[in-house]
N, C-alpha and C positions, 0 to 999 in steps of 0.2 A: 505493499500500499504504500502510494509517495503521499507523503504530507508536506506543508509549510509550516514552522515555527513559529504564528507569527510574533511573538516575544521576541525575538533575533532576525527575523525581517525587517531590514530598514530600507525598503523600498527603492533599491538600486532599478528595480528593473532588467539585469542581466541576464534571468532566466526565460523571461515572457520575449526580453529580443533574440537570446539564440534558439529559443522552442516557444514559437507564440502558438503550437497545434497543442502544447500540453501545459502552458503556465500563461494567466493573466492577472493586469492591474488592477484592483477595483479601488472603491470609492474611498475606500479606507487607508490608501495609500500603501496597502502590502498588495504580496502577490498571494494569485488564489491556483490550485490545481483545475484545470481545464479538461483533460483529457491526460491520465494517470498513466496510459499504454501506448501513447505517443511516442516517436521512435526514439525524438531527441531528449528525452527527461534526464536522461545522465550523462547527454552534456551538458544541461542546464544544471544539474546538482552539480558539479565541477565548476560552474562558472559562478556560482554561489559565493560571493565574498566572505559571508558570512555563516558559511553551512548550515544555515537555514531549511534547507530543505532533505529529508533521507526517504527511503524508498525500505 
């Protein structure tokens, strides 16, 4: 299960930039999982500068 720790997320948007199919930025300024099965999820996890995404 892919999840974003909203306490760690700084809202930089790196995950949504590298994997727009898997993540989206919402009105709260945080990243949210859109499609946990998107093929680019692993890349987004690596791109997160604060390690807020887990699988």
